Every structure is written in C-alpha cells, then in structure tokens.
N, C-alpha and C positions, 0 to 999 in steps of 0.2 A: 504493499499499500504506500502510496506517495502522498505526502504531506507538505504544506509550506514548511520550510526550515527557517523560523523566524529569528533563530539566532545568527542573524546576518544583516547586511547593510548594503543598499543600492548606492553605487558611486555615480558621480556626475558624468563619467565617461561611458554610463551604460553597464558597466560590469557590476558584479555583485561581491563583496567581501564577506566571507564566511568568518562568523565570530567565535565558533564553538571551540577551536583549539588553537594553538600558538603556530601552526603551519600558515595560518591566517591567508588561506588560498583566495586569490581574485580570480574571478571565473568569468567567462564570456558565455554566450549562449550555446548550449550543448556541451559545455565543458563539465568534467567530473573533477571533484576535488581529490586530493591525494589520498583520501581515505576510500574512494570508490563509490561511496553511497550518498555523496551530497552533490547535486547536479542542478545547473541552471537550465531551464526549460525555455521553450519558444516565447512564453509571455515574460521573460526577462527576470523571473523570481528563481530563488534557489529552493530546491525540494530535497527532503529526505526520502529515499527510495526504500528504506526497510521499516517504516513505522508499523509496529504490530506484527513483525515478522521475525520470529525467534528462530535462529539456526541451531542454537544449542541451549538447553535448558535441563535442570536437574535439581534435586534437593541434596545438599552436601551437609557435612558437618562444618561448622563456622570456622574450625581450626584449619580447614583445607584453604581458605582464602589467600594467604593465611592470616587469621586475626586470633591473637592468643589472650588480648586483653579486653575483649569485647564479647559480652554475653557468651561466656565459654560453655561448652557442651550442649548448645542448642542448635538447632537445624537452620539452614539458610536456603532460600529458593534462589537458584542462579540462572540468569538468563543472559544471552548475548546475540549479536547478529553477525553478518559478514561484515567485512570492511575493517580498516585501521588506518590511523594517520602516521604509524611508523612502518617500517618494513625491516624489522630485525632479522638478521641472518640466522639467529639461533631460535626462531619462534617455534614454539611447540604446537600452536594452533594456526600454522600457515595456512591449512587448507581452507579455514573460513576467514581468516584475518587477510588474506591476499587474494580471496577469490574474485571479487569484483574488478580489482586492478588487472588481472589477467584474464578477464572474460568479458571486457569492453562494457563494463557496468552491470553484468547481469548478477541478480541477487536470488536468494533462495531461502526458505525456512517454513514453519509452521506458523499460522496465525495465532497469535497470543496478544490479545489486547490488554490495555492496562487493567480494565475491570475484572477480566479473566484471571490475571496473575494475582491479584489482590483477593479475589475470591477463592483461589487455590490456598493462598496463606491463611485466609480466615477459616476455611473448611477444616484444614489440617493443623491449625495452631502453630504456623510457622512464624516465628517472631521477626523475621527479617527478610529483606531481598538483595541479593548481589547483582550488580550489573558488571559483567565479567566475561571471560572468554576472548572476547576481542576489546577494544578500547571503547569504552562505554560513552565518552563524550562525543564520538563521532555519530551515535545515535541520539543526540541531545534531547531532542523533542520528544521522543518515544520514552526515554528514561525520565525526563521531566514530568510527563503526564502521570506516568506510574508511580514516580516518588511522592508527588503531591497527593494522589489518592491513597497510597500506602499510609502516609503520615496522617491523613484524615482519619484512617481506620486503626491507628496505633501501631503500625508496622514500621520497623526501622529499615533505613536505606543505607546501602554499602557500596561504594565505588572500588574497584580493583582496577587500578589506573596506571598509565604510564606518566601521569603528572603533567600532561601537555594542555591542561585546560586553560583558556583565557581567564584573565581576572573577571570579565564580565560574565563568562558562563559560570565561573566557580561562585561568584556572589550570588547569581540567580539560583543556583541549586542548593546553596548553603542553608536555608530555611528548613530544607528536607532532607538534608544529607547528614547522616549520623556518624559515618566513619568512612575511612578511606584506607586501603593498603596501596601504597604507591611505589612502583619501581624506581628505585635509584640505581640505575643498571650500572653505573660507573662514576668515577669523579674526574672524567677526562672529557673534554669536548671532542677530541679526536675519536674516542669510542663511539660517542653519539652520532658524529656525523658519517663516520665510514661503515659503522655497523648497524646503527638504527635509522639513519636518514633523519636526524633530528639535531637538537642543540643541547647542551647540559644546562645552560642558564636558565631557561624557562621552567624547567623542572625544578631547580631550586628555588624559584620564586614561588611556584605553586605549593611546594612543601611548607614554606614560610608562611604564606598567605592562608592556607587551609588550617595550620596551628593558630594563627591569629583569630580566625573565624569561629574557633572553637569546635572544630570537626574532630573526633578522635582519629588519630593517625598512627599507622605502624608502616614501616619501610622495609622493602625487600631487595636484596641485591643478589643476583645470580652470579657466582664467582666462575670466571672463564679463564682456564690456563693461557698465560701469555698475553691477555687482553686487559683485564682489570684486576689481577691478582697480586700486584707488587705491594710489600708491606707499606711503602711511601703512600701509595694511592689509597689503601685501605684506612691507613690512619688519618689521612686528610678527610676521608668520607666520614669515619667515624667522629672526627672532631667537628665537622660540619653539624651532624646530628646533635652532638652535645651542646654546641652552641645555640641551639634552639631550646631543647629540653632533654635532660638526661634520662627522663622517663619515657620517651619515644621508644618503643621496641624496634629492634633491628634483626630482621630475619636474613640469614646468610644461607643461601640456596645453593646446592651442588648441581652443577651443570652436567647433562648427558647430551651427546651428539644428536643435533636436530637440523632439520631443513638444509640450510646451506653451510653448516658448520659440522658436517659429519666427519671431517678430518680432525677435530679437536678432541682430545681425551677427556673423559669423566675428570670432574675437580678431584684433586687428591684429598684424602682425609686429613692429612697434615696440614693442608692449605685452609680447609675449612676451620680447623682448630686454632690455627695461626690467627685467622680473622676473628674468631670468637674471643681470643685473648686480646687483640688489639682493641676490640670494642670494650672489654672490661677494663683494660689499662687506662683509656681515655676516660672512663667514669660512666659509661652507659650503664644503666641499671638492669636492663632487660635485653639480653642479647641471646638469638636462638639459631641452631643450625636447622637446615631443612633439606628434604630430599636424601635423608640419611638418618638411620635409626641410631639415636643417641640420647638415651633418656636423661642424662646428666645435663646436657646442653639444649633439651628441649623443654625441660621444666622450668617453672618460675619460682625465684627465690627472694625472700624478703631482702631489700637492699640494706637493712639496718643489721639484722641479726643472721641472716643467712638461713633461715628456714625455709624448707620446700613447701611453698603455700600452694601451688598447682602442680600436680604430677602428670606428665604426658610421657608416652613413648610411642614408636612407630614411625613409619616412613614420612608422614605428614604431621607428626606431633599430636596423634590421637589424644583426646582428653581421657585422664584416667581418674583423677580424683582432685577435688577442689577442697582445700583446707582453710580458705578464707572465711572470716566471720565478719558479715557486713563489709566486704571489701578491704579487711584489715588483717594483718599477720596475727595468728591466734597466739604467738609467743610473746611478742613485744608490742602489739597493738599498733604498728606502724601501718598507714594507710598505703595500700598498693594501688598506683595509678591504673585507671582502666574504667570501663563501664560494665558493671557487673549485674546490673538488673534494669 
C-alpha cells in the first residue's frame, strides 16, 4: 500500500527532500530514495510504498533485540518491511533490507495494518512492539501510525535502529517511542563510509539526542576482525558512551560471515572479552557480550556491590532470573538503571 510520506518537504526546484533519515535524499519524479521504498510519483509528492506491508514479523523475547534493561523476560511483537537506508556489507537481513534496491523498487510482504498489530498485542497480552529487521525509520509513516495507536492502548514501542533518524523524525516519534537499541557499528567514519554507505557523526548525534529526549537507549556494536576491533577504537567508542551516561548498556556482539563479508572470520572470543574489559575499564556499568554463550558476561551486576541482579545465559542472553526488588539491588538497595515495569 502506498501512502503520502509526510516526513518530507517540497523544494522550490520541484524536487522533494525526504526528512526521515540523515541520507536526506533529494528526489525528482520517479526517483527512489536510497532505502528503495520512498518514491516521488507523477503528482510530485513523496510516497511510502510499504505502508501496512510487513515482510517479517514474529513474537520474540525482548532480550533478542537486544534489550536487557527494558521489561526483562517479556515478549515483544517484532515487525519490519523491505528496504534500508544503509547497505552494510555484513547485513544478516540483506534479502529484505536490500530487496527493493536490487529489484527496481519492487516490494512484498503481508498486510498488517496498525490496528491489526495493536489488536494482536492486546489479544495475547504482548506489552511492546519492536520496529526491526530492517531500518524502521525508512517506513516512518507506517511506524508512526502504529506507535501512536499502540501508545493509546498502553503498549510500549521500541526501535531497533542504525541511528540515522533526522532530528525532526526523532522528535516527532519521541512522544510514542519508549526505547531504542541503536547500532553503534564502529567509531570510524571510514568504516561507515566504506562498509555501510553512511557517516558516523549523524549516528553519534542521534544517540545524544535520543538520550536527551528521555528515550531508554541501549547500544550494540558488532565486532568485525580487522575493521572495528582495535583496542584504540573500542576504547574511544566506550569513552563516548561513558561521556553521555555510564549507565547506558553496551552490547558487544560476535560477528559471523554474512552477505558480502563471507571472507571474514567469526570474531574471536578473546576479542569479545577484550572489548568487554575495555568497557568496564572506562567505567561503563553494564557491558554484555552477544552471539556467544557466556553467562558471566551476559548477566547484570549491581555496579555498587557486584551482586548478580539479573541472571542470563544462552546465545542471545536468554532471561533466567530477575533478583531485583522494585528495580533495586536486593543486597545494597542501589537503583539499577532501566525500565522494569
């Protein structure tokens, strides 16, 4: 279904500026944005071509997003469409994220309108919705309508995002956006330009602005050998997080060969542990490893007394036991940062 992509602006030269993401595509009639799903039609307006068209959807444990400090042990309804504003060479979901770009704007999916999504969550007592699988800001209008309706029905909203939202888009979503897991893919502009077809600085600004808006944020870095795994870069990245708030959880994820990076080896366990220790050394209170079973580095510890307040184990840090009492450590009564109910 095509709908007017109202997060846009007509220019005096007749072209349309898309204001959803920081690619800020300027498009002429019949041109598609970088995402492949925002197109200017003959009437001179920008349209979203995937409204109500979910290519992927599922009920997941919220820890899979990953979110470890937001409604732990609950389920979340996950949806996504085709298209993406990045073209990461390591993308695990490239079959859908890059589909319209390689098929002349063709889209596909199952009709799931906002009302249907919210009704599913109400029927099955699912407390939150994740906009994920591809970059959610590219289907901005679909996400916005779903989020607004979900919010009216007491359902939380989560973005799993590359962090390329424009300031306008983020501020428009903020009243209905409860949490974000943002990929901080590297701390190098070269990495973003050469591997993801984007830039680093807009991502850093999004993280800072989302935090200021009061959205709960957690960050994820996929560690790739020879690309973003130097101790110097990892320390700079961890210091950036700490400069905003040492309570922001940092998820360090293990890379496995995918898409156009089949020649890269899986991340070594030693590198994951090194990144974990760097995060701890710079003062981050909550550092986690992912895509690797390590109970000690997947669980949450009180930053004051070291007591294990949330126990997790498994490939994606599956929830095991929550020892918190009203969001506080049961041993020393220290408040643990997060959204617990």
